[in-house]
N, C-alpha and C positions, 0 to 999 in steps of 0.2 A: 383245498381241492378235495372233493369226496366223491366216492362212487357208492351207490346204494342198491341193495337187492331187497325186494319186498315179497314176502310170502305170507299171506294172511295178515296177522297183526304184528308179525315179527320183522324187524329191520336189521339188516347186517350192513354196517358202515365200514368201508375199507379205505385207508388213507393211501391211495395209489391212483395213478393216472389211467391205467388200463388193467383190469383184473379178470382172470379166468376163474369163474366160480365153480367149485367142484360139486358134482351130484352126490346125493346121499343114497347109498345102497343100490344094488342092481347093475351098476356098471353100464348104464345106457340102455337097459331093457325097457319094454313098454310098461305103462302104469294104468291100471283100470281101463284098458282098452282105448286110452286116449292117444297112444302113440309113444314113440321113443322120446326120452327126455333130451332137451336141447338147451344149450347155454349161450349167453350173449357176452361178447367182449366189446366194450365201448371205449374207444380212445378218448383221452382227455381233450376237450375242445377249448379250454380256457387259454388265457394269455393275451387275448385280443383287447383292443381298446375301442372306445366310441369312434365312429366314422370310419372304422376299418371296413374293407369290403366284406361281403357275405362269406362265411367260412363253410367249407364242406365238412359235414359230419361223417365220421367213419365208425362203423361197428360191424362185427362179423358174428355168425352163429356156427355152432358145431354141425348144424344141419345143412348149412349153405343156403338156407332160405333168406329172402330179403328182410331187412330190418326197417321198421317204421319209427320216425322220430317225432316227438311232440314237446313243445315248451309248456311248462306249467306256470311260468312267470312271464306271460306275454307283454307285460308293461316294461320288462327289462330286456327280454330277448324274444324274438319270434323265429319260428321254423317253418319253412316251406319245402316239402320233400326232404332232401338231405342238406339244404342250405340254411344256415343259422345267421341271423342278423341281430347285432347288438343295438338297442335303441335307447337305453338309459342306464345310468349308474345304479348299481345294486347287485343283488344275488340272483344269478340266472340258474334255473334248473331245467335240464333237458332229459326226457325219458326215452329210452330205446326199448322197443317191444317187438315181439314176433308172435303172431297168433297161431302158429302151427300149420300143418298141411303136409302135402306129399312132395318129397324132393324128386329131382330128375331121375334118380335111380330107383324110384318106386317105394322108398321107405316113408312110412307115415310118422310124423313128428308131433308131439304134444306142444301146447302153447308154452313158450319160454317165460321164465320169470322176468319181469321188467327190471332193467338196470338204468340208473340215472347218474348224471354228472352234475355237480353243484360247484359254482365258481363265482368270483366277483368280477363284475364289469367295471372297468376303471375309465377315468377320463383320459383323453389323449394328451400326451406331452407336446409342448411347442418350444421353438427356439426363437431367439431374437437376434437380429443382426443390426448393429449400430453402424450407420454410414457416416464415417468421420475419417479425416486424414490421420496417418500415423503420427505426424508432427506438424507444427505450424511455426513459421518464422515471423516474428513480430515486425521485422523490417519490410515484410511483404504484405501483411494484412493484420488488422486488429480485431477482426470478427469472423466467425465461422458459423455457417448454418448447419445444424445437425439434423439428421434423419434416422429413423429406426423403423424396422418392420419385423413383424412376427410371421412365422411360417404358417400360422393359422389365418392370416389376413386380418386379424382383429387389431383395433387401434392400440398404439403404444404411447406411453407417457414417459418423457425424459426429464430427469431431475439431476441436480449436481452442482458442481463448482468447487473450487479449491481456494481458500483465502490467500490473497496475494498473487495468485496465478491466473485465475479465471472466474467469471461469474456467468450464470446462465439466466437469460431473460427470454422466456418463451422457448423458441428453438434457436435462438441466437447465443452463441458462446463468445463472450467478450474477453479479450486477453488483457491481463493486468501485469504479468511479469513472468520471469523464467521459472520453469519447473514442470511438474506433472499435473495435468488437469483431469479430475475424475468426474465421470458422469455415470448415471445409472438409468437403464431403460426397463420399464415394467409393463407387463401385460397382465391384467387382473384375472383373466380366464373367463369362462362362461359355462353353460350347462354341459358342453362337450370337451372343454380344454382345461387343463390345470393352469394355475397362475405360474408365471415365470419371470425372472429378472436376468439382466445381463449388465456387466460392468464394463466400462470403456475408459481408456486412459489416453489422452492426447498430450504429447510432449510439446512444450512451448520452448522454443529456442534451444533444442538439445544439441549435443555433439553428434554429427551424422557419420557413422562408419561407412554405410553404403545404402543406396536406395535404388536397387536394380542391378543385376549382374548379366553380362552379355557373354555368351560362349557355349552354345549347345553343340553337341557332337558325340562321337564315340569315345569311350575310354577315359583315361586320366589325362590331365593337361595342365600346363602352366600358362596357357594363352588367354584364359578368360580375364575379364576386367570389369570393375564396377563402373556405373555411370558417373562416378566422381573421380575416375581415373586411378583407382587403386588396383593393384595386381591381385589376381585370384588364382589359386592353385586348387585343382580338384583331383582327388585320389580315392576312387572306389575300387577296391581290389579284394581278391581272395586267392589263397595259394592253390585252390583246387580247380580254378577255371582258366589257368594259363595266363599269358600276357606278360610274363616276366615277374621277377620278385618285387612286390610292392608297387607294381605299375601295370595298370590294366589297359591294354591296347587292342583287345580283340574286337571283332565286328559282328558278333552273333547276339547282340543285345543282352549279354550278361552284365555289362556295365556300360552306362551311357549318361549323357547330360541332356537336359531338356529345358526349354524356356516356354512360358505361357505366351499366348498371343498378345496380351497387353504389356508384356515385358516386366510384370511385377514378380513373377515366381520363377525361381531357378532351382532345378532339381538335379542332384547327383544320385544316380540309381545303381544299386548292386543287386543283381538277381542271380542267386546261386541255384543251379539246377538240382532238384532233389535226387536225380539219378547219379550225381557225382558226390553226394554227401554220404560219408560212411560213418555211422554211429560208432563212437569209441575211437575213431581214427584221429590222427593229428591234423588239425586244420588251423589256419590263421586268416582272419578277415577283418576289414575295417572300412569305414567310409568317412573321409575327411574333406572339409572345405576350409581353406585358408583365405582370409580376406584382409588385405592391407588397407590402412587408412587412406583417405583421399590424397591422390597425387603421389603415393609411395609405391615403388615397384619391388623394393627389397630392403633388408637391413643394411646399415652401414657396417662393414666388417672392420673398419679402422678404429671405431669407438662408438659412443652413444649415437643412436640414430636421430638426426635432426628432423623436426616435423612431427607428425602424429597428432593425436588429439589430447589436449591438455585438460585434465579434469580439475574443476574448481569446486563448485557447489553441487555438482551432479552426484546422485546417490545410487543409481541403478543402471544396469545393462538391460536393454529391452530388444526383443526380437519376435517376429511372427514366424513360427516354425511349422512345417508340415511333415508328417510321416505317413507311410502306407498303413492300411488296416492291420495286416498281419504283424507288423512291427509294434504297433500300438498295443495289440492284444498280448504280445509277448513281453510287454512291460520292460522294454529296453531303454536305458537312459542315454543322454547325450552329454559328453564332456564338453564344457565351454571353457576355453582358455584365452586369456589376454596376454599377448607378448608385448613387453614394454620396451621403450627406447633405451633403457639402462642396460649397458653391456659391460661384461667383465669376464676375463679369462676366455675370450673367444666365444661367448654365448650371451644370449639375451634373457633377462629375468622373465619368468612366466608365473602367472597366477591362475588358479583353476577353480572351477565350481562344477556342479552337476545340475542338469535340467532333465526333469521327468515329463515327457509328453503326456498330457491328460486328454488330448483329442487329436483327431487326424490333422486338423489345422487349428492352431491356437496362438494367442498372444501371451508372451511370458516376460516377466521381469525378474531379474536376479539382483538382489541388493549387492552393491560393491563390497559391503562388509562380509558377505558370504564367501567371497573368493579367498583362497589361501595360497601362499607362496609354495609352489611345487618345484621350482628351479631357481635357486638363489645365485647361481654362477660364482659361488665362493665369496660373496659379499659378507663382510664381517657384521655381526650384530643382527642378522636377519634370521628369524625363526621360520622353519619350513615344515610342511606336512607331506606325507607320501601320497602321490597321485593314486596308486593302486590300493594302498592299505587304509587310507583315510577318506579322500574325496570320493573315490569310486564306490565306497561302501556306505555312502549316505543313503538312508531309506527314502522312499517316496513320501513327499509331504502331503499328497492328495488323499491317501487312504483309498479303500475299496468302495466306499459309499459316503454320501454326505454325513451320515450318522457318526462315522469315525474320523472325520476330517480333523477335528480338534486334537484327538489323540495322535494321529499321524503327524500333524504339524509339531506337536510337542516332542515326539520321538526324533523328528528331523532336527529340531533345535538342539536337543540334547546331544545328538551326534556331532553337530557343528561345534558345540562348546568344547568337545574333546581336543580340538586343535585350534583353540581360540588365539594363542600367540601367533600362529602362522597367518591367521586372518588379519590380525592387527598389523603385522608386518606388511601384508599385501596392500592394505588400505593406505599405509604410509608411502609405500613405493608407487602406487597408482597416482597419488596426488603429487608426489615429488618428481615423477617422470612423465612420460606420455604413453598413450596406448597406440602402438604401431600396427599390430595385427590381431585379428580375431580368428580363433580356430574352433570350428565345430567338428567334434570327433566322435563318431559312433564306433565304439570299441567292442560293444556287445551286439553283434549283428543278429538278425533273425535267421539263424542257420543251424537250428537244433531240431531234431525230429520230434521233440516234445513240445515245440512251439508251433503256433499257427503258421500255415503256409498260404501262398497265393498261387493256386493252380499247381503247375508242375515245378515251381521254384520257390525258394525262400527269398522274399523281397525285403531289402533294407534301403528304402528311398528316403533321402533327407532333402527337404525343400526350404529355401529361404524365400519368404514372401513379403514384398514391400521393404520397408526401411529397417535397418539395424541402427539403433541409437544408444547413446549414453545420456541419461536424463536425470 
């Protein structure tokens, strides 16, 4: 981004988006009878992409006289009045000028030096949505028709398949065996849009934790239930909004539950009013959703819990998760815990991992080998990790941009390796016991004045969308 000032043959280039250029000598007096010297400040107009609506140009003068705009690169961008339209990729240059004249207070002003802005016009980004089920049961079907669409409306090509699990023939996905079936959708782009791809994974014959949760309403509850008959407990709370210790029961929309019209999305919401948040004060908040395996309402307090999901060849926990925009921008992770049927000393064994949301709505898979034992209940020979000092200190594997994804993933793996024995114990216990309950726990809520907010409150909304599976 550049702003230029031209006087005769001399060019001054300033790396800034809006610059006030100082006059030389005289402090604003007249020059050779032409009038008082005036200066133009031209706001940076870049950042738009092709197909964006016309953008209003903004510039002011020290005289208060109106500014005229002109594009010197009409093949890339055009200007009509104060409206700029981007028409092709490339370098756009717009010049702001003021020819001089008499202002409303009767002062005569000389012609201002032209000021220009130079910036690159980029293609528009696009997204792809793959229309496919979260999972498929081979006992019910052996073939799935796939669809994909791009936000641009341009045609999408789907490829993929996983040996032994599925094969793709045209838009028909044929099932071969148990596992995770991978597909990729690609849109090649055009003169206005960038190329983009999207990956999708369809679980074939997975273990189903839940596929839909019922129970909207106010506050915390133990009365929600999955469509598979598993009990659900929802606890969004904060010590500064009342409703009791670790139990939110108020009715002023500071915490509530919601379901989508199609029954696929269930949200536990915590909205902390900014007016009640005191920087530096003591506060405690969390947002937790506990989901039992199909048909289970609670743990067996007399011994190991019968039932639950038996892991055999499955290798990953999968979930479609949604968070609100402020929470995403605040970069807060979600603790994912699997409570097992194995019971000892009056408690159930727990294994834990960390999920970093990378989008407001996204599909995520956590390798079962990434979970670590964080509660061994006194079992001999079990290695453990600290939930707070190990698991919750894992760095985000996504990185801040695609360019540093590899480095971020390497750092994540290195942090995992620090408690490898606890992860190995977790995998052994998962396979020798059963998964009885899944806990999604937002322990770092969006309630910090340094983090983004949503209007008059800090929102920490956690949504389960569609199926939760082990595949």
